[in-house]
C-alpha positions as CSV (number, residue, x, y, z in Angstrom):
1,M,146.5,82.9,106.8
2,S,146.8,81.2,103.0
3,Q,144.0,84.1,101.5
4,P,144.5,87.5,103.0
5,V,140.6,88.5,101.8
6,L,138.4,85.8,102.3
7,I,134.6,86.0,101.2
8,K,132.3,82.9,102.1
9,G,128.3,82.9,101.9
10,V,126.3,81.6,103.9
11,K,122.9,81.0,104.4
12,S,121.5,84.6,105.6
13,G,124.4,86.6,105.0
14,M,128.2,87.1,104.0
15,V,131.3,86.5,106.0
16,L,134.8,88.5,104.9
17,R,137.2,87.1,107.1
18,L,140.3,89.5,106.8
19,D,144.0,89.0,107.5
20,S,145.2,90.3,111.1
21,E,148.7,90.9,110.4
22,M,148.4,92.6,106.9
23,Y,147.9,96.7,107.4
24,F,144.2,97.6,106.6
25,D,145.4,99.7,103.3
26,E,147.3,96.8,102.0
27,L,144.0,94.9,102.2
28,L,141.8,97.8,100.8
29,P,142.8,96.7,97.0
30,L,142.5,92.9,97.8
31,I,138.7,93.1,99.0
32,T,138.2,95.5,96.0
33,E,139.7,92.9,93.6
34,K,137.6,90.1,95.6
35,F,134.0,91.7,95.4
36,E,135.1,93.1,92.0
37,A,135.6,89.2,90.8
38,S,132.3,88.1,92.4
39,A,129.7,90.6,91.7
40,S,128.0,88.8,89.3
41,F,127.8,85.3,91.7
42,F,126.3,87.7,94.7
43,G,123.8,89.7,92.8
44,N,121.4,92.0,93.9
45,V,120.6,90.5,97.5
46,K,119.9,91.9,100.9
47,V,122.3,90.5,102.8
48,V,124.0,91.0,106.6
49,L,127.6,91.3,106.6
50,S,129.9,90.0,108.8
51,I,133.5,91.0,109.0
52,E,135.8,88.7,110.9
53,G,140.1,87.8,111.3
54,R,140.7,91.2,112.6
55,K,138.9,94.3,115.0
56,V,137.9,96.9,112.2
57,S,137.2,100.7,113.3
58,E,134.0,102.1,112.1
59,E,136.0,104.4,109.7
60,E,137.6,100.6,107.8
61,T,134.0,99.3,107.6
62,S,132.6,101.9,106.3
63,K,135.7,101.5,103.1
64,I,134.7,98.7,103.0
65,L,131.3,99.1,102.5
66,N,132.2,101.6,99.8
67,I,133.8,99.3,97.8
68,I,130.9,96.9,98.4
69,R,128.5,99.4,97.3
70,D,130.9,100.7,94.2
71,K,132.0,96.9,92.8
72,T,128.5,94.8,93.6
73,R,124.9,95.4,93.9
74,L,124.5,93.7,97.0
75,R,122.6,95.7,99.8
76,I,124.4,95.5,103.1
77,V,121.3,95.8,105.7
78,A,123.6,95.0,108.4
79,V,127.0,95.0,109.8
80,M,128.3,93.0,112.5
81,T,131.7,91.7,114.5
82,E,132.7,88.0,114.8
83,D,129.8,85.5,116.4
84,K,130.1,82.4,117.1
85,D,126.6,81.3,116.3
86,V,126.9,83.2,112.8
87,E,124.1,81.6,111.0
88,K,121.6,82.3,114.0
89,T,122.6,85.9,114.4
90,F,122.3,86.4,110.6
91,D,118.8,85.1,110.9
92,D,117.5,87.4,113.9
93,K,119.2,90.4,112.2
94,L,117.1,89.7,109.2
95,H,114.1,88.4,110.6
96,A,114.0,92.2,113.1
97,I,114.7,93.9,109.6
98,S,111.8,91.9,107.8
99,A,109.2,93.0,110.8
100,V,110.4,96.5,110.9
101,E,109.8,96.3,106.5
102,D,106.5,95.0,107.2
103,K,105.3,97.4,109.5
104,E,106.2,99.8,106.9
105,L,104.6,98.6,104.3
106,E,101.3,97.8,106.3
107,K,100.9,101.8,107.5
108,K,101.6,102.6,103.7
109,A,98.7,100.1,102.3
110,A,96.9,101.6,105.4
111,K,97.4,105.1,103.7
112,L,96.9,104.3,100.5
113,E,93.4,103.0,101.4
114,A,92.5,105.8,103.1
115,E,93.6,107.7,100.3
116,N,91.9,105.7,98.1
117,K,88.0,106.1,100.6
118,K,88.5,109.7,100.5
119,L,88.8,110.2,96.9
120,L,86.6,108.1,96.1
121,E,83.9,109.7,97.8
122,E,84.8,113.3,96.9
123,L,84.3,111.8,93.4
124,Q,81.0,110.9,94.3
125,E,79.9,114.3,96.0
126,L,80.9,116.2,92.2
127,K,77.2,117.0,90.9
128,G,76.4,115.5,87.3
129,P,78.6,114.2,85.2
130,I,82.5,115.0,84.3
131,N,82.8,117.6,82.1
132,G,79.4,116.9,80.3
133,R,80.6,113.4,79.9
134,D,80.4,110.3,81.9
135,A,83.0,108.5,83.4
136,E,84.1,104.7,82.8
137,I,85.1,102.9,86.0
138,H,88.0,100.1,85.2
139,I,88.2,97.3,88.1
140,G,91.9,95.5,87.5
141,S,95.7,96.9,86.9
142,I,96.8,97.6,83.3
143,R,100.1,95.3,82.4
144,S,102.9,96.1,80.5
145,G,102.2,95.6,76.8
146,Q,98.5,96.2,77.3
147,S,96.4,99.4,77.0
148,F,93.1,100.6,77.6
149,E,91.1,103.5,76.2
150,T,87.9,104.8,76.9
151,S,86.2,108.3,75.2
152,K,84.7,109.3,78.4
153,S,86.8,109.9,81.6
154,L,88.3,107.2,83.0
155,I,88.5,106.0,86.7
156,L,91.1,102.7,87.2
157,L,90.9,100.9,90.3
158,G,94.3,98.8,89.9
159,D,97.5,100.2,88.6
160,V,99.1,101.3,85.4
161,K,102.4,99.1,85.0
162,A,105.6,100.4,83.2
163,G,104.5,99.5,79.3
164,A,101.3,99.5,79.7
165,E,99.1,102.7,78.2
166,V,95.7,104.4,79.5
167,T,93.8,106.4,76.8
168,A,90.9,109.1,77.9
169,G,88.3,111.5,76.1
170,G,88.4,113.1,79.7
171,S,90.3,113.1,82.8
172,I,92.4,110.3,84.8
173,F,92.1,108.7,88.2
174,V,93.8,105.8,88.6
175,M,93.2,104.6,92.4
176,G,96.9,102.6,92.5
177,S,100.6,103.5,90.8
178,L,100.4,104.9,86.9
179,L,104.4,104.3,86.0
180,G,103.3,103.8,82.8
181,N,102.0,106.1,79.6
182,A,98.7,108.2,80.1
183,N,97.0,110.7,77.3
184,A,94.3,112.5,78.8
185,G,92.1,114.9,77.0
186,A,92.4,112.9,73.8
187,Y,90.4,114.9,71.9
188,G,91.8,118.1,72.4
189,D,90.4,118.8,75.9
190,R,93.4,121.4,78.0
191,S,91.5,121.4,80.9
192,A,91.5,117.4,81.2
193,F,94.0,116.1,83.8
194,V,96.0,112.8,85.2
195,M,95.6,111.6,88.7
196,A,97.5,108.9,90.3
197,L,97.7,108.2,94.0
198,E,101.4,106.9,93.1
199,L,102.2,109.1,90.1
200,D,105.7,109.0,88.4
201,P,104.8,108.1,84.5
202,L,106.8,107.2,81.8
203,Q,104.8,109.3,79.5
204,I,102.1,111.9,80.1
205,R,100.1,113.5,77.1
206,I,97.4,116.2,77.7
207,A,95.3,117.1,74.7
208,D,98.7,118.3,72.5
209,S,101.0,119.0,75.3
210,L,103.6,115.9,75.7
211,A,106.0,115.4,79.0
212,I,108.6,112.3,78.4
213,S,110.4,110.8,81.0
214,E,114.2,111.1,80.8
215,D,115.0,108.2,82.6
216,Q,113.9,105.3,84.5
217,G,115.1,106.3,88.1
218,P,113.1,107.1,91.3
219,S,113.5,110.7,90.5
220,R,112.2,110.6,86.8
221,L,109.3,112.5,86.8
222,K,112.2,115.8,85.6
223,G,111.0,114.9,81.4
224,R,111.1,117.6,79.3
225,G,107.5,119.6,80.4
226,L,106.9,117.6,83.1
227,V,107.5,119.4,86.3
228,R,106.6,119.2,90.0
229,T,105.1,122.6,92.2
230,K,106.5,121.3,94.9
231,K,109.3,118.8,95.9
232,K,107.7,115.7,96.3
233,T,108.3,115.2,100.4
234,E,105.4,112.5,101.0
235,F,103.4,109.8,100.1
236,G,100.1,111.1,98.6
237,P,98.1,111.7,95.6
238,E,99.0,113.6,92.6
239,A,97.3,115.2,89.8
240,A,99.3,116.2,86.5
241,E,97.7,119.2,84.6
242,I,98.4,122.0,82.1
243,T,99.4,125.4,83.6
244,D,101.0,128.6,81.4
245,G,101.5,125.9,78.6
246,H,103.4,123.1,80.6
247,I,102.6,119.6,82.1
248,L,102.8,120.6,85.7
249,I,102.7,117.9,89.0
250,K,100.4,119.1,91.7
251,K,98.9,117.7,95.1
252,Y,96.2,116.1,94.5
253,D,93.5,117.6,97.1
254,R,90.4,119.7,98.3
255,S,92.0,122.7,97.0
256,F,93.0,121.1,93.2
257,L,90.0,119.9,93.3
258,E,87.8,123.7,94.1
259,N,90.3,125.5,91.1
260,C,90.4,122.7,89.0
261,K,89.0,124.0,85.0
262,F,87.8,120.3,83.9
263,L,85.6,119.8,87.5
264,S,84.4,123.0,87.2
265,Q,82.6,123.0,83.8
266,K,79.2,122.7,83.7
């Protein structure tokens, strides 16, 4: 074999062809070199990997996947051995994976819709204006670079994208994802809170208390003064409020509504 390690991109995946005569340990540095050199070319895509030219054990396959993970941004969704009809097999595997992912997205969307309906019903059950003030309803998402401000409480039917900002004199209810900045209790009301179906903000301010995210990864809520009372283990609405001088993230449920100082004020 002229090249002991050969990487070939095909329509729906990637073929890694290895020399059948060399020791596997001798191939590892060559595999590392190949993927490192081609990392920028392949980019961040989801692919099925076919390993051909020789039989590889589970341990050897694991080593190859670790190299790909360390040296590239490729997302390997399945690994297959040598196949005569590579293109068809790639397509079949990707379609099967996509079907599973679509079902998961449908389940999450249905759950979001149910949570949204339930929360709106609970808000409508509240007697009188929220904290002595009316709430302003905004329909639509706030996109990066945009801001929205109200002297009242805010009910936003949409998302607050990263780089966007919402400010309210009262509390903030986001019936979607909160990924940007939120400022509640803008006029000094420390009992105000920030609620969202998906609460993953860059920054939250409540009255004079501020919590800032330290990073932009999936677990960025560990920022200064912003703490979850319980580890997030399931998808669902949460609320941030001041407790003992710290902004805490809590599950937004009936118990929260019954104990919330902001909502209990007349």
